[in-house]
C-alpha positions, 0 to 999 in steps of 0.5 A: 517495500518501505518496512525498514523505514516505517519501523524506524519512523515508529521507533522515532517516537520512542523505544519499542518491542518488536511485538509493539512495532508490529501492532503499531505498523498494523495500526498506522498502515491498516490497508497495507500489505500485512507485516508478519512478526518474523519480518519485523524481527528480521528487519530489526536484525538488519537495522541493528546490523547496519547501526540504525537501531540498537537494543535498549533493554530487555524485560519479561511481561507475562511471557517470553523475554522482549528486547526493546529497540531504539533508533540511533542517530544514524537511523534518525539521519537515514530516516530523515533522508528517506522521508525528504527524498521525493518519490519519482513518478512511475517511469513505465506505464505498467500494471496488471489492469493495463496489461489485461486491457491491452491483451483483451483489445488484441482479440478480434471480438471487441465484445470480449474486451468490452465485457472485461472492461465492464466487469473490471469497472464493476469490481472497482466500483464495488471496492470504492463502496467498501472503502467509502463505508470503511472510512465513514465507520464511526470506529475508523481511525485517522489512519483508516481514513487516510489509507481509504482516501489514498485508495479511493483516489487511485480507484477514481483515477482507474474508473475514469480511465476505464470509462474513457477506454470503454468509450474508445473501444465502443467508438472503434467497434462502431466505426469498424462495424457500423 
């Protein structure tokens, strides 16, 4: 997970408390796996240990003491290296969807595989509708829209693959049984 780099990126805009970092993370990556407060503070501890962030102050605002953290020069350099590194395409074809389809295709009864593919296509289509509605919501932020666009693009690719696979399974079944 890239949580340490997201926190470094958020600190690039100026020092922040852990509490503020958690909320900024949630706002910046609204559809990502949630980041718990404990994970924020544990990550900040490791970043501090590694010299990538430093404590920049302490204050109390109507509650417990809060430590403000700031990115260090070493942290900024590490963040710049991480952002500049191109993400390699996935080296292996894997995923729960592909695995389930391949297992379903092992069944001698092709209708079961077709039923699974159709149900999965419906689930993807339903999620696509949810994301489209979320990104067109007047209250949607730019982060909401960008995250929804990313998810929609992946769902679209899965839907193309599901349609193609359904057609191939139907052709195979009719060739064998027709």
